[in-house]
Structure formats: structure tokens, C-alpha cells
PAPA-902525 format. One record per residue (C-alpha): x, y, z. Coordinates in pm, whole numbers, plus 50000, padded with zeros to 5 digits. Example, Ala and Ser with C-alpha at 12.3 -4.5 7.8 and 13.67 -1.06 7.14 Angstrom:
<markes>
512304955050780 513674989450714 
</markes>
This chain:
<markes>
487715130252283 488645098952475 491095069852432 490085034752534 492275003552570 490254980152347 488584992652030 488384974351697 488405005551482 491125031751515 488445056951611 484745064951587 483155099051543 480055108251741 478255141351781 479345145952141 482275122352193 484985109151959 486405075652075 489935064351986 492265035352041 495045045752275 497685045552001 495465067151777 495195095752026 498035094052278 501505106552187 504135130452320 507365146852207 509225113752240 506815095052011 507965084551664 507085106151367 504965077151239 502865078451557 502625116351549 501425113751191 498915086351278 497465105751571 497305138251372 495635121751075 493115101451274 492105131651483 491715152951169 489775124850998 487345121351288 486835158751325 486145160650950 483275136451011 481505163651209 480755178550866 480985148050640 478905122650829 477215142051107 476195175950966 475525159850626 474855122650644 474845096350371 471395083150281 472455046350293 475595025150311 475885027249933 477095063049984 479615054650259 482355070850051 480725105050103 481705100750469 485015082550455 486455095150128 485835131150225 487195125850578 490485113250431 490605141750179 489825169150431 492235154350687 495015156350426 494185192950363 494295200350737 497635183250792 499115199750483 498215233150642 499555225750991 502555204250892 503845216350553 507125197950618 505215165150587 504515170750215 501015157050258 499905157649894 502975138049788 502245113850072 498635112949954 499765097649625 501565068649789 499265063250088 495885067649921 496025067949541 498495039249498 497175018849791 493625023249663 494745011249320 496204979349466 492754967949580 490744983349296 492894965649036 491614932249163 488634914249016 487334910449372 487084947649430 483834967549424 482605001549298 482805031849526 479015030949531 478204995049614 474584984049667 474014970250019 470914949250076 471934930150390 473204945150715 475854918050749 477544930350428 478174965250568 481374956350753 483254947250433 482844980850260 484854998950527 487904993150309 490425010050083 487805016049815 485505037050031 488405054450208 491315056249965 489715054849622 486945077449750 489485103449864 491495099449542 488485105649318 487685136949521 491285148849482 491125142449107 487875162149080 489275191049285 492255192649052 489865193648753 487495220448887 489875242649084 488185269749294 484745258949167 485175226949365 485515245749695 482525267849618 480355238549509 481345218149816 480455246950045 477055249749875 476555212049918 477205213850294 474955244050337 472065230350133 472015195750289 472965202650652 471045180250893 469905159450595 470805127450414 472395128050068 473235105949774 476215109849541 474135127949278 473465155949529 477195162849539 477575160949162 474655185149110 476035210249364 479305210949174 477585212748832 475605243248942 478845261949000 481095250248715 478505246248439 479725211248351 477755178848366 479555163748665 477125134448680 478235124048333 481915131048392 482235114748736 479495088248721 481775060748584 484365067348855 481865061049133 479615034548979 482105012048794 484534988848960 488194994148871 490085021348688 491895025748355 495445022848234 496235048747968 498365035647680 500385061847495 502495057747182 503985081746930 502495080046583 504525084046266 503645120946250 505645142646490 503595156346780 500745131646724 500065105046986 497815074646999 496205073947343 493925045547449 492345034447774 491375000447908 490644986248249 493774978348450 493934945148635 496584935748886 496834900848742 496274895048372 494184911348103 490504921548125 487874902647930 485764922847681 482994924447940 485404936148213 486724962747976 483304977947897 483585008548128 484625041147964 486105067148196 486245104648135 489915113748189 491175149248222 494685138648121 497455160248265 500845161048094 504215178048082 506895173847816 510445183747730 509075216147584 506135222247820 506965221048190 503705238048292 500975211748327 498625209648027 495365190247996 493655168647733 490155154347771 490115117247690 486525106747619 486885076047395 488565042047415 490955052047136 492105087647077 494485104846836 495855135447014 498115163346896 500655176247146 502485205146975 506275207746980 506745174447154 509285151746990 511145144147312 509875129547638 506245131047749 504965124748103 501255117648146 499355120748475 501665149448564 501455156548935 499905122049000 496465135149087 494665111248849 493375077048955 494795058448655 498025042348546 500085050848237 501845026448004 504215039847737 505355022547422 509025012747426 510225043547236 508345068347457 509325049547772 512995051047676 512855088647624 511085093547956 513595072848152 516435092147991 515005123848145 513705109348473 516055130048689 514765162248528 511205155048645 509545166648966 509805141049246 506055133849235 506375123348869 509395101448940 507225085749209 504465078748959 506775064048695 508335038348928 505025029149089 503385024048750 506405003948631 506284979348921 502504975548899 502614970348522 505374944348567 503354925048826 500314926048598 502314912248306 502204944148096 505884953148135 509014931648160 509954928248527 513574936048439 512464969948305 510774978148635 513884967548830 515994989848606 513685019448678 514335013849050 518085012448987 517885044848787 516455061849098 518865047149354 520815079649393 517705099949484 517605113149842 513815119649839 512135103350145 508645099749995 510025084349678 511945058949884 509005051450112 507035041849801 509945022449650 510145003249977 506464993749955 506894982349595 509994961049654 508194944049943 505564932549691 508264918649464 510134903249756 506994884449860 506544871549506 510134858649483 510184844649837 510864807349837 512014806849472 515544803449327 515504841049268 515064849449637 518744852249732 519604871349415 516714895249474 518044901749825 521404910049670 519644933649427 517894950949718 521104955449916 522664972149611 519554993149548 519485005849909 523235011749944 523175049149874 520045057450069 521315037450367 524495058350370 522385089950360 519925081150639 522005058350867 520875051251222 520915086451366 519375119451249 521735143551077 521715181451106 519325197150858 517765164850735 514165165250615 511505156550870 510225127050667 513615109850688 512435099151034 509735078550863 512085065050598 514985055050824 513295025050993 512055012250657 515535012750504 517094996150809 514444969050829 514554960650457 518354957150462 518364937450786 515564914850673 517504907050355 520604896950544 522774928050581 525004916950867 526164951950954 522564962651008 521744931251208 524804934951432 524094971751493 520474963751580 521644938051836 524144962951984 521474989952013 519034965552170 521574957752442 522104995152495 518365000052524 518064973652796 520604993253001 519195027752921 515545028852807 516015063752661 519055054652449 517065047152130 514495069451964 510995056351909 511495061851535 513885032051516 513045011651828 510304990351661 512774981451384 515424972151638 512904949351810 511974931651485 515534927251361 516724913751697 513834889151700 514574879351339 517664859851447 516644856551809 515484828152027 513954822952370 516044849652545 515074876952299 511454865352296 511224866052677 512874900252690 510444915352439 507524898452612 508654914652937 508784948652765 505244942952638 503974933552982 505664961753175 505814993152962 503095019453000 503795035752664 501215023552406 503535027652105 506395008552267 504054981852398 502584975452053 506074975051894 507204948052138 504044927852075 504354929151694 508024918951703 507334886251890 506334867751573 509294879151359 511604850751463 512864826051203 512844797351451 509784774851405 509334768851778 509364806251852 506884813251571 504524787051714 504964801252062 504114836351941 501024824451753 499774805652057 500344836652269 498184856952027 495114837852150 495854843252518 494094867752747 497294888652755 496644900352398 493824924152312 491394911452042 492254941951830 495964932051828 495784894451768 496004897051389 499444913551410 501014879651484 500284868251129 502224898450999 505584887451133 505124850051112 504474851450736 507634871250659 509394838750553 508154808250364 508804785450662 506914809250887 504094810850630 503734772950643 503564773751023 501114803051028 498724786950778 498704754050970 498084773151293 495184791751133 493584759251016 494074741851349 492794771051556 490224787951335 487344786251583 489574800551856 490674828551622 487034837751552 486284836851922 489284858951993 488874885051718 485114884051664 483034887351349 484454920351228 486764934950962 489874924051157 489014888251063 489534897550698 492934912350777 493854880350958 492984859150654 494924882650424 498044882750641 497814845450714 498094836850343 500644863650240 503324841650082 501204813349941 501694812049566 500604779349404 497294767349265 497404737849506 497584761949800 494774782849655 492644751449636 493564742349992 492624776750124 489404776749922 488404742150042 489174750350403 486904780850405 484194764850192 482104756950498 483554784350719 482754815850523 481254845250708 480134879650586 482954895550788 485664883550549 483954871450231 485564897350002 488904895850186 489004858250132 488254861849762 490994888149733 493424864949913 492614836749670 493024860249374 496394870949514 497614834949555 496604825949199 498024858649067 501364851249234 501324816249085 500774830848739 503454857448791 506074831748895 505204808548607 505644836448351 508544856048498 510764834548720 513054821448448 513804855248288 514084874448615 516254847348772 518564849148472 518744887248481 519374888348857 522074861948863 523924878748575 523574913648723 524084904349090 525964871249081 526924849049372 530564858849448 531644822549495 530144807449183 528204833248985 526214812748737 526524775848802 526814758749139 524494780449346 521934785749073 521854748648993 521404739249359 518654764849410 516914753749092 517044717249198 515684725349543 512854745949394 511924718749140 511854692549415 509634713849639 507204727149379 507394704249077 508104734848857 510984740348617 
</markes>
């Protein structure tokens, strides 16, 4: 195994030599837990490819998921064995199932098995569908088959070693062991785009439930044609009377199911191993929320993630989702909070630049109050290992939403670091860099640039580089973006500058103009590869009007390339989805937030009126 300075992918498996980026292989005892996790996972992923990819190779790019999905799945198993304190299968839900759903719930997604007829289209399928959804479907199937899955997989590897395979070869190997028609059961999961949301509602007869499935879309409702797929769902559930997981096979669009002795709460997708969302009718949802603290952490995780996603899609009132988050604010569970943090970032981006922005920041500061007191800045005796991953997320979210205590402490610790380079742990140093740059100017920029240019530690060097674009000063944002195209920045790192610069609406405006004015230079810098798609996605993060969607679409009309075709379409879908979300939800959410978390000086009138006037003037919306 070898690490190289410049490498577009994190790593690449080969029979005799696995090649890594420096930050994907090099770490030591002083590295952050996030870096230790990254290195461990990438190494395990690449070694897994010696079996899934090298020993048994996909027949064509259509079957890429047999390589990448299995590498993610097997890597998770390996890390769960070596690092049980990392709770890998709980992390799997938030890192792979939920992240895979974010992309697969878009109209511009693709099936796991996607036909490839042109070589130039290959680069775009190395995405969250092949990796994350692929791994999630494997996890779901393993949960369904139990030990038969391991036996069938072993037979598959033995039978097809040094050969090429298609997905049906895997299904048949598993069928031969379990006696079930796995082609029929799993075919829709690999050949259809998207996934279902399961609707559940109590019928008038006690213990009888109406359970239906339809395709879930991130923005809006599916058309009849989009809703044609029918998925076989081995539905897991627990209830107030049955804490041991039970299963029901859902094989139709509409099902009437008897669940004995269940008149209280019912939790579907128990254990969160299924690649589907769950929506409850109001009565069932109320019962479930009343018992949420009785549930295993993984099920609390699923409820809040479903709630936020359903709210964004328009299937649940946003205020309900916010209340679910508030109901969980006393939880100390790191993985739950890591996922909550990801979800509130989505909502924060949607409300950015609207009258609700300040009130949403106030909501977040209240939501994070307890967990901030628990994690603080320094590790505490006996704390869980994963708190090291959570701590920087909590500190950054609070600081980014204006918590002055956090911002002042970050500045103090930055000054201490400049005197003593070992004074701050690598777990929090990247957050300190970003928060200092948030309110910083030329002095802070030059200091971080010097750290980038002089440090020999890859993790610290990258942290300094990423932080450069997090300033709120327009001139500093422009300076950082211009620096991204210089010879001092590696092509693999240039896209990071659009991550920080689009963290505010003003920065978003600057970043989008920079992208338009320098597009040819950006292509020359990054190259025609998947990183170009990431650049487009990050560079349009906060855009949320139809006019901006049209502007982005028109700009790329004559500049499209195979390297980012699908990423561009997903970015346009996201902009239009945000526009629709704001149009439908801003008024009600703004009203709920300002009543629940009012401005202390003038709760309902002066501030709200001023913000509303500013927003109407800027956007033409009520």
C-alpha cells in the first residue's frame, strides 16, 4: 500500500498495489477520530476489493455495485469487529442508508444496475447509489436471510473466482441456499430507481393496520408512472407489547395486516435495516412520539430522520419534524446527534436568506443547549469514543449560528494554538480554524494560509486549506476562491473552496459569480472527472428560486460534459425543490418559530416586519 500526494479518488485497489491519497492512509495517535475512522474504513474498503472486484469481477459497469456496494458492506463488518466502540452498524444507518436515500429520492437518480453504453458515462455512476444504496440493499438482504446469506455469499465467491459475474449470479447463489426466489424478491431493489415510503394507519378494528407503499420523492409526489414499481418489503416492527422484532411480508401496494395485541405504539422498520421510509397517520404518530424515549437509539434515529425527510418532501408539517427534534434534545447519544446535525444543516440551508433564518438559528441554539453542556470543548472521563466525532459538529453548528461564547472560545483557543501547536487536539482544531475564519479578516486568512504552507501533517494542512473560504467578508471569499485555482492548491482539493464560500447567502452569490466567470479555469484545474460534479453541487448549495435555476440551466446549456451531467441535473432539482419548499412552508414555519423562539426585543412585530419587508424586496415573494 502506498500514499501519493495527488490522487482524485480516495484510493484505488489493484492486485499488487493499493494506492491512497495521503489523508486516506496516513494517521497516528494524535490524529482526530474522524481521520482514524476514514483511514480504517478506506483501507478495509480497498482490501475488500481483493475479493469483490479482483477475485470476482463484475461483467460490465452495469454491475459496479457488486464491487462498491459489497466493499462498503464488508468494510463495515471489519470495523465493527475491530472497533466495537464505534457502533458501526448504527453509523451505517446514518452514513450509508440515509445518505443513499437522499440521492435516490431524487428524480435525477438512477437504478443500482444502470445500463452503460458509452465509456464517458462511467464516471458518474461512482456515486452514492452504487456505494451507499448498494451496501444498504446488501445489509437489508443479510438481515432477511440470516446465516443463509453468509453461506450463499461464500458459495458465490468460490464458484465465480477469477470470473466475471452479473447480479443474477449473486441472487441465484443465495436462492440455492435459502430456497427462496431471490431474483423475484430483490430484482426491483436493483433494477428500479428509487425506494418506497411505507404508510401505516390503524383501522377501526383493534390490531388491524392499513399498510401501503408508494415511491418516495425528496420533492413532491410521484406521478402514476413514477409510482409503478412494487417492492417486496420484509417489514420489521416492534410495538408496546412486542419488543422482539417481528416481520411481515409486504407484497402489494395496499395491504391489510393484523398485528395482534397492538393497541398502543407501533414502530416499523425496527432496527433501521430496511431501505425505505415510514409515514404514520396522525394517531399512530402521536402514540409513537409519546413513547420515543422507550425505544432503542437506532429507532429514535430512524424516526427523526424520516420526520425531517418527510417534512422536506411535503408529506409532514415541518413544525412536527422540528418538534420531534426538540423531543430528543435531552438524549446524550452521539450517533443520534450526528444524524440530527446533518438533518438540521439541510433545514438551515433551506431557511438561509429568508425571514425565518434568524429564528431558526435561535431554535438550533436551544436544541443544542443540552448536548453542548454534555460534550463541551474537552473530553470528559468515561465519555463514549464517538463523542470525539460529535464534539466538533456541535461546536461548529452553534458557532456558525452566532453563539458568541463558542466564537470567543474558538478565538482564544486559536491564539493558544499559535503559541503551542500541541495545545489543541486534532478532533476540534479544524472547527477552531473555521470558526475563527468565520468572523476573521486578512490577519486570520494569512495565518491559516501560513499553516497550510508550512505544516507537514496532511490532516492539519487540509483543515487549514478548507477553512480559508469560511469568511463572511466578500473580499476574503473572493481571495480564497482565486487561490483555489493557483498552483499552491492540488486539483483534488480545489472544490473544497465552494464548501465554505456557500455557507452564507452572500458567499453563495460570490461563489456562483466566480464559477461563471472562471468556468474554463475550473475545468482546467480539476479536470473532467467526478470532482467537477461535486464542484457544481457545492457551488449552487443555497440557490433556491426558479430564476436562479433558469440561470444555472442556461449557463451550462452549452457547457455540459459527461463528467457532471447527472450532478448538474440533481443540483437543478435541488434548487427547484428548495423554491417549492419555501413557497409552501415559509409562512407557517416562520410563524411557529417566531412564536416559539421570539426575538427578545420585539417578539412578533418590529423584527419580523423588517425581515419580511427585506425578503419581499429581495425576492418578490410574500
